[in-house]
Steps between C-alpha positions, in 0.01 A plus 500: 500500500839384382664239719194459715392148585159389601415195710161349431356285773371175353138430584468179705362193327134477611515118498859386562541132405123490457419594863220764508662761724291758315183319608615480860584871501160585355322279754681682783390848382173505702691419820698735723827337390740696282671325210792565266710299260873429518602291202333160528379573853183655639568702816203526737506749789288418802453744787828397664638223278618459142442179304691407187330272248774390263495285187821303448603221263519146637835354600430209265204536264483133397319272746306174505182704539575700186694822433489775763424840349547724805531520877325769705629588846333729753732636769420746779775591749403458864376813679732650760290381793567137403869523411601472865343154513678341205756334726222309675418198278217391731323832454555500125355148498198615699442784254531266202248262658243780444604552138243566234676525163870546577780430746742698712822406322869561559745515212853633531419679825195676355153421635186539294151366440528285189276324248577347159316382189662283232319533165514226236470568126209266429321589823183703470428571865480879528141464625660368822848654484387860442268531804755310709771752411261792539378410848853416613605850397199666664463307822762229541741704713236699688315184602816349648590825677146525635512145633838574658361812666212299642748244634699769684205705626282195574217646291228245425526340156273604218203273445281450197353224288688341213361521148637150432230238534475123539433491126831672428687243709307213343621620160862493620437154646371371166843568349734424792333167578636372169859556607494483880316379809255787543203571727260786557277588790311822559720793403822299497700280264794274581727326248818297534768534234739209467865605506625157390371270229334257742384751763123497553375630834626584848189324633647176364821558693669679209707801604605597148198710416442874520173620651302765308205677657253762376293665774222748430410527869833647617492882456824694465581724802496813279303415185222297653320250277675310223675169437786391726745269321751285689760257367679298769805288424583190706870582540599571859794723593540489881779761506311832519783708354537261206123503448492882491794506256324245282176699494697814410673315217169366368350852491815628330491222239136583426607839362740352242412533127468124459251233399299520822129528587367850571622632836221684680541392860776417747696214650471480878481240777229239467263370765765259629718808569802318353377446144492741203161628384388738227206730571301738285163670526272580209277794597136516395600752232665210310201265517381625161827382337353177368711194579740671739446247784568208266807671358628574851462128574696397192769755589516341846551155348789635290642690799494190720707310243778755454516588871527129585799467265667805658437381856623147437816640340558713811471198730146547634324174578 
């Protein structure tokens, strides 16, 4: 046909920047979720929600930890029934306190559930990163929505035993005790991360340490058994509005394509009610990802350091 032009749709790269989107799509085939590709993104359709798993280049690939090869973000816009609550920071904070693997996040007036993974060139951690991405896609949003529903309807929380054992926590302790004050007892682990060069322990009157806890005896309201992870910073922000703005900014910063630890959790109010805390919950389905509890602990150490720098710069004490 003379003068006719044909447009050929380019087939998406199965592994953009080395990220196995093809593997994730294949792993989702046995589920009820529908998938499709849009460029370097995997679009996942839940019953009522749509998640976008996108591979993007880092803002700055060169870092002290080595070159960054890719950043993966998972974003799911809020369902309509929650959009009417976005102007209530206290409620958003309450929802984020029940987070599993992502946070309710606001950016430019848009609200979504967000998670992020920064991938380094010399890092060979897909044995942990792949199942973490996969479960976040499958159940991260639904678990938070389910917990929120239970909060509103006053349904009893789900129960269930954790697959994490004292032996798992002892293994984490064997590493963390080399770099922090760390203790275990039963199905719990507590470590203190120094935020200044000479900080040792709050028990010694030092208030420049972040408190890290792993708890295998605290089921999630929706998912039941697993490993509850809690990082509490010592900074206190008495002004509630400023605290809520700070928590929102921390969750927003977590989604940036920067040299940051994996973001599978949420910033919310800590036990003091005026301090920032980061929570996440590893469901039993992730127990088989060998080393995930230790890695989560090392991510928490890194997170405490960069969050401390941000909070000090903003005037938090």
